[in-house]
C-alpha positions, 0 to 999 in steps of 0.5 A: 201378325205378318212378319215384315222385313225390317232391314235388308243390306247386301254389300261388297266390302273393299277387300271384295267380300260379301256383307249381307244383312236381313232381319225381320219383324215377327210375332214373338214366340218361345224361340223368338221372344224379342219378335226379330228373326235375323241373318247376317253373314260375312262371306269370304272367297264364297265361304261363310266366316261369320254369321249371326242368326236365329234359325228355326228352334236354334236360338240366338247364335253366332258362327265363327267358321265352323264353330258355333256359339250361343249369342245374347240378342239384347236388341238390333243395334247391339247386333248390328254392332257386334256384327261389324266388331266381328268382322273388324276383328276378322280382318285385323287377324284377331279372329276368335277360332 
């Protein structure tokens, strides 16, 4: 199976920050058992403040500034919902450090 880009979106929000979402469907593997490779980032002043990805051999995880934590991937809809919730928390100042 050849990887296929499922979603690509890059926008600048009302505050001038960048939201970029890339999701590919890939062959399921040990590191991507759900069959998706993804990278979602929220960039403020040219710095990634929120990121969700499953980089090679690292598994599903999130970035909160410099902090990296595991992420329980369920499906694409939940992934997007969690990502946008984190953006809202960041904007409201209730961001997890």
